[in-house]
C-alpha positions as CSV (number, residue, x, y, z in Angstrom):
1,X,9.2,0.9,18.1
2,X,8.2,3.8,19.8
3,X,5.7,6.8,18.9
4,X,7.8,9.8,18.2
5,X,6.3,12.7,20.7
6,X,5.2,15.7,18.5
7,X,7.0,19.0,19.4
8,X,6.6,22.4,18.8
9,X,8.2,22.4,15.1
10,X,6.1,19.2,14.1
11,X,2.9,20.8,15.4
12,X,3.9,23.8,13.1
13,X,4.9,21.6,10.6
14,X,0.9,19.4,10.7
15,X,-0.5,23.1,10.9
16,X,0.8,25.0,7.8
17,X,-0.1,21.3,5.1
18,X,-3.5,20.9,7.1
19,X,-4.3,24.3,5.7
20,X,-2.0,23.1,2.5
21,X,-4.4,20.3,1.7
22,X,-8.0,22.6,3.0
23,X,-6.5,25.4,0.4
24,X,-5.2,22.6,-2.4
25,X,-8.6,20.7,-2.3
26,X,-11.0,23.2,-1.6
27,X,-9.4,26.3,-4.3
28,X,-6.9,24.4,-6.4
29,X,-7.6,20.8,-6.9
30,X,-6.2,17.0,-6.1
31,X,-2.9,17.0,-6.8
32,X,-2.4,20.1,-3.7
33,X,-5.2,18.3,-2.1
34,X,-2.8,15.2,-1.9
35,X,0.3,16.9,-1.5
36,X,0.1,18.9,2.4
37,X,-2.3,15.5,2.9
38,X,0.9,13.8,2.5
39,X,3.3,16.3,4.8
40,X,0.3,16.2,7.3
41,X,0.7,12.4,7.6
42,X,5.1,12.5,7.7
43,X,4.5,15.7,9.9
44,X,6.1,13.6,12.8
45,X,7.8,10.8,11.6
46,X,9.6,12.8,8.9
47,X,9.5,16.6,9.3
48,X,11.3,18.0,6.8
49,X,9.7,15.2,3.9
50,X,6.1,16.8,5.5
51,X,7.8,20.9,4.4
52,X,9.0,19.6,1.0
53,X,5.2,18.2,0.5
54,X,4.1,21.0,2.4
55,X,6.2,24.1,0.0
56,X,5.7,22.2,-3.1
57,X,2.1,21.8,-2.4
58,X,1.7,25.7,-1.8
59,X,3.9,25.5,-5.8
60,X,1.4,23.3,-7.8
61,X,-1.5,25.7,-5.9
62,X,0.0,28.8,-7.1
63,X,0.5,27.0,-10.3
64,X,-2.5,25.9,-11.1
65,X,-4.3,29.6,-10.3
66,X,-1.2,30.7,-12.8
67,X,-2.7,28.3,-14.9
68,X,-6.7,29.4,-14.4
69,X,-6.7,32.1,-14.7
70,X,-4.3,32.9,-18.1
71,X,-7.3,30.1,-19.6
72,X,-9.8,32.5,-18.5
73,X,-8.2,35.7,-20.3
74,X,-7.3,33.7,-23.6
75,X,-11.7,32.6,-23.1
76,X,-12.1,36.4,-23.2
77,X,-10.9,36.8,-25.3
78,X,-11.4,33.9,-28.2
79,X,-14.7,35.2,-27.4
80,X,-14.4,39.3,-27.7
81,X,-12.7,38.4,-31.1
82,X,-15.2,35.9,-32.4
83,X,-18.5,38.9,-31.6
84,X,-15.5,41.5,-33.3
85,X,-15.3,38.5,-35.9
86,X,-19.7,38.1,-36.7
87,X,-21.3,40.0,-39.5
88,X,-23.3,42.2,-38.5
89,X,-25.7,42.3,-41.5
90,X,-28.4,39.8,-41.9
């Protein structure tokens, strides 16, 4: 079995997957990072699978950020509601 020769397309896939992996682990959590890592590892043997892993890494990253923003907004609203309902007469 011979090792596949890297070409420009697989190098581009590897670059995108590497960026998704780093950004995923640093800013998005474990799941986007692992998907980016799988995309990076599959880039030479299975480029189409690597593209799918990379695409899903970015999708999961975006979903994580949207959920985090919603949680922060709900937290701020809940704190505001608690402050508003605090009795002021001591």
